[in-house]
C-alpha positions as CSV (number, residue, x, y, z in Angstrom):
1,M,219.9,244.5,178.4
2,N,222.1,241.6,179.2
3,F,220.0,238.4,179.7
4,L,222.9,236.7,181.4
5,S,223.1,239.3,184.2
6,I,221.6,238.6,187.7
7,T,219.7,241.9,187.8
8,S,215.9,242.0,187.9
9,R,215.5,243.9,184.7
10,A,215.7,240.9,182.4
11,P,213.1,238.8,184.3
12,L,210.7,241.8,184.4
13,L,211.0,242.2,180.6
14,V,210.6,238.4,180.1
15,S,207.5,238.4,182.3
16,L,206.0,241.4,180.4
17,L,206.5,239.9,177.0
18,H,205.2,236.5,178.2
19,S,201.9,238.2,178.9
20,F,201.7,238.8,175.1
21,C,202.6,235.1,174.4
22,L,206.2,236.1,173.4
23,E,209.1,234.0,174.8
24,S,212.8,234.3,174.6
25,T,214.4,232.1,171.9
26,V,218.1,233.0,172.2
27,E,219.9,230.8,174.7
28,F,223.5,231.3,173.7
29,P,225.8,234.3,174.1
30,T,225.6,236.8,171.3
31,R,228.7,238.7,172.2
32,N,231.8,236.9,173.2
33,M,234.9,238.6,174.7
34,H,238.0,237.3,176.3
35,T,236.7,238.1,179.8
36,S,232.9,238.2,179.4
37,H,229.9,236.7,177.5
38,T,226.6,238.5,177.2
39,I,223.2,238.0,175.6
40,I,222.3,241.5,174.5
41,D,220.4,240.6,171.3
42,N,217.4,238.5,171.7
43,I,214.4,237.3,169.6
44,F,211.0,237.0,171.2
45,L,208.4,234.8,169.3
46,D,205.3,232.8,170.0
47,K,206.6,229.3,170.6
48,K,203.1,227.8,170.8
49,R,202.3,229.0,167.3
50,F,205.6,228.4,165.6
51,N,208.2,225.6,165.6
52,I,211.3,227.7,166.1
53,K,215.0,226.9,165.6
54,V,217.5,229.6,166.5
55,H,221.3,229.4,166.1
56,P,224.1,231.9,165.9
57,L,225.4,233.2,162.6
58,I,229.1,234.1,163.0
59,N,230.0,236.7,160.4
60,G,233.6,237.5,161.6
61,I,233.1,241.2,161.2
62,S,232.6,242.2,164.8
63,D,232.4,240.7,168.3
64,H,228.6,240.5,167.9
65,D,227.2,237.3,166.4
66,A,224.0,237.5,164.3
67,Q,221.0,235.4,165.2
68,L,219.2,233.3,162.7
69,A,215.6,232.3,163.5
70,I,214.0,229.6,161.4
71,L,210.3,229.0,161.5
72,L,209.9,225.3,160.5
73,N,206.1,225.0,160.1
74,L,205.3,228.0,158.0
75,T,202.9,227.4,155.1
76,C,202.2,229.7,152.2
77,P,198.6,231.0,152.0
78,S,196.4,229.3,149.4
79,K,194.9,232.6,148.3
80,P,196.9,235.5,147.1
81,P,197.1,238.5,149.4
82,P,195.0,241.5,148.6
83,I,196.5,244.7,147.1
84,Y,196.2,247.9,149.1
85,S,196.2,251.1,147.2
86,R,195.3,254.7,147.9
87,V,192.5,256.5,146.2
88,I,194.1,259.5,144.5
89,D,192.1,261.5,142.0
90,D,191.4,265.2,141.1
91,H,188.7,265.5,143.8
92,S,190.9,264.1,146.6
93,I,193.9,266.2,145.6
94,M,191.7,269.4,145.7
95,K,190.4,268.4,149.1
96,F,193.9,267.8,150.4
97,V,195.2,271.2,149.2
98,E,192.1,272.9,150.7
99,L,192.5,271.3,154.1
100,L,196.2,272.2,154.2
101,S,195.4,275.8,153.5
102,Y,192.8,275.9,156.3
103,E,195.3,274.5,158.8
104,S,196.7,277.2,161.2
105,W,199.9,275.2,162.1
106,K,200.0,276.8,165.5
107,A,201.8,273.9,167.1
108,V,204.4,274.0,164.3
109,F,205.3,277.7,164.3
110,S,205.1,278.2,168.1
111,K,208.5,276.5,168.6
112,D,212.0,277.2,167.2
113,N,213.7,273.8,167.6
114,I,213.2,271.9,164.4
115,N,213.4,268.6,166.2
116,I,210.5,269.6,168.4
117,I,208.2,271.1,165.7
118,F,208.7,268.1,163.4
119,N,206.4,265.8,165.4
120,P,203.3,268.1,165.4
121,F,203.9,268.9,161.7
122,S,204.1,265.3,160.8
123,D,201.0,264.4,162.9
124,T,199.0,267.2,161.2
125,Y,200.2,266.4,157.7
126,L,199.6,262.7,158.0
127,R,196.1,263.2,159.6
128,I,195.0,265.3,156.6
129,F,196.7,262.9,154.1
130,Q,195.1,259.8,155.6
131,S,191.6,261.5,155.5
132,C,191.9,262.6,151.9
133,F,193.6,259.6,150.4
134,P,192.2,256.5,152.2
135,I,193.5,253.0,151.6
136,K,191.3,250.5,149.9
137,K,191.7,246.8,149.6
138,K,191.6,245.2,146.2
139,P,191.5,241.4,146.2
140,I,193.5,239.5,143.6
141,F,191.4,237.2,141.4
142,S,193.7,234.5,140.3
143,N,193.3,233.3,136.7
144,F,195.2,230.1,137.1
145,K,195.4,228.1,133.8
146,P,197.4,224.9,134.3
147,W,197.0,223.9,130.7
148,L,198.8,227.0,129.6
149,T,202.4,225.6,129.1
150,H,205.5,227.6,128.7
151,G,205.6,226.9,125.0
152,I,202.0,228.1,124.5
153,K,202.9,231.3,126.4
154,I,205.8,232.0,124.0
155,S,203.5,231.3,121.0
156,C,200.9,233.7,122.4
157,A,203.5,236.4,122.7
158,N,204.6,235.8,119.2
159,K,201.0,235.9,118.0
160,K,200.7,239.3,119.7
161,K,203.7,240.6,117.8
162,L,202.4,239.2,114.5
163,Y,199.1,240.9,115.1
164,E,200.8,244.3,115.6
165,T,202.6,243.8,112.2
166,F,199.5,242.4,110.6
167,K,197.6,245.6,111.0
168,Y,200.1,247.7,109.0
169,S,201.1,245.0,106.4
170,N,199.8,244.8,102.9
171,D,201.6,241.6,102.0
172,P,199.0,238.9,101.2
173,G,201.5,236.1,101.9
174,F,202.3,237.5,105.3
175,K,198.6,237.8,106.2
176,L,198.0,234.2,105.1
177,Y,200.9,233.1,107.3
178,C,199.5,235.0,110.3
179,K,196.1,233.3,109.8
180,K,197.6,229.9,109.6
181,Y,199.8,230.5,112.7
182,C,196.7,231.6,114.7
183,K,194.8,228.5,113.5
184,I,197.6,226.2,114.6
185,L,197.9,228.0,117.9
186,T,194.2,227.7,118.6
187,S,194.2,224.0,117.9
188,T,197.2,223.5,120.1
189,I,195.5,225.3,123.0
190,D,192.4,223.2,122.6
191,A,194.5,220.0,122.6
192,S,196.3,221.2,125.8
193,K,193.0,222.0,127.5
194,R,191.5,218.6,126.5
195,K,194.6,216.8,127.8
196,H,194.4,218.6,131.1
197,Y,190.7,218.0,131.6
198,D,191.1,214.3,130.6
199,N,193.8,214.0,133.3
200,L,191.6,215.5,135.9
201,I,188.8,213.1,135.1
202,S,191.0,210.0,134.9
203,K,192.7,210.8,138.3
204,S,189.4,211.7,140.0
205,I,187.6,209.2,142.2
206,N,184.2,210.7,141.5
207,K,184.4,211.2,137.7
208,T,180.9,212.6,137.4
209,K,181.6,215.3,140.0
210,A,184.9,216.1,138.3
211,T,183.2,216.4,134.9
212,W,180.6,218.8,136.2
213,N,183.3,220.9,137.9
214,I,185.0,221.2,134.6
215,V,181.8,222.2,132.9
216,K,181.2,224.9,135.5
217,T,184.8,226.2,135.1
218,I,184.4,226.4,131.3
219,T,181.0,228.1,131.4
220,N,182.0,230.3,134.3
221,K,178.9,229.3,136.3
222,R,178.8,229.5,140.1
223,N,176.9,227.3,142.5
224,S,173.3,228.5,142.6
225,Q,171.6,229.0,145.9
226,N,168.1,228.2,144.5
227,K,166.6,225.2,146.3
228,I,163.7,223.0,145.2
229,A,161.1,223.3,148.0
230,S,158.5,220.9,146.5
231,V,158.0,218.5,143.6
232,N,154.8,217.1,142.1
233,I,155.4,213.3,141.9
234,N,152.5,211.2,140.6
235,N,150.0,214.0,141.5
236,H,151.4,214.2,145.0
237,L,153.2,217.3,146.3
238,I,156.3,216.1,148.0
239,R,158.3,218.4,150.3
240,D,160.7,215.9,151.8
241,P,164.2,216.6,150.3
242,D,165.3,213.0,150.8
243,I,162.3,211.6,148.8
244,I,162.8,214.3,146.1
245,A,166.5,213.4,145.7
246,N,165.8,209.6,145.6
247,S,163.0,210.2,143.0
248,F,165.4,212.1,140.8
249,N,168.1,209.5,141.2
250,S,165.7,206.7,140.4
251,F,164.3,208.5,137.3
252,F,167.7,209.4,135.7
253,S,169.3,206.0,136.5
254,S,166.4,204.1,134.8
255,V,165.5,206.6,132.0
256,A,167.7,204.7,129.4
257,Q,166.1,201.4,130.3
258,N,162.6,202.8,130.2
259,Y,163.1,204.0,126.7
260,T,163.8,200.5,125.5
261,Q,160.7,199.0,127.3
262,E,157.0,199.6,127.2
263,P,155.9,202.8,129.0
264,S,154.7,202.3,132.5
265,D,152.4,204.5,134.6
266,N,155.0,205.0,137.4
267,N,158.2,205.4,135.5
268,F,159.2,208.4,137.5
269,T,159.3,206.5,140.8
270,Q,160.4,203.1,139.4
271,D,163.4,201.7,141.2
272,P,166.5,201.0,139.0
273,I,167.4,197.4,138.4
């Protein structure tokens, strides 16, 4: 379809695609001849969603120019995409073979033209295949370790090779060398971790929160959904969450000072100085 022609076909297609939020992006001729210019290759995209820049890419091979569409405001997803895989085991294979044997294939063998019988054969085969081997989504759990430098990765690979040799070696000197190498590598990894966490704390505005986030990361603890409904403060059952939070803050902010002074009857609710 030539978008430079005066016929009504191009406006009808543009109107139809516009109902799906797709607009024409090619505004230059894609085929240039001595006597005519046409736009017969077009790219339809959602201009409201993407910042698009389209320009011709002249390859010099034919009279058709290629079109290059650049999406300027694309961002990579923060989470890795899931992995899709089919469940194929002995049970599903037996079910697949059994369903294929029960199929009569009437629509396939009733015709002689192979181009006609291929579509019903493909539909039947794929229907059985999809039902026996369903697709399941497996999310990717990223194990990002920023403290794991390139040099440490090489050392870990060397450690793995040494361990494979260590199992079959009877040389005491080699075993002593392997143990020493592992000890040095462990201390290097600990130092790299410490340096990374120190940088996180030093660059953080809320150093206490950053410290607790590091502790949760190391101990692999998630945020608990358990909430404190009530607390007994000075023989009074308090349910107001603001009063409970302020009481805890007052207690922990003054606990060090209270240890150096004489005990008071209301240390728990004493305001910090």
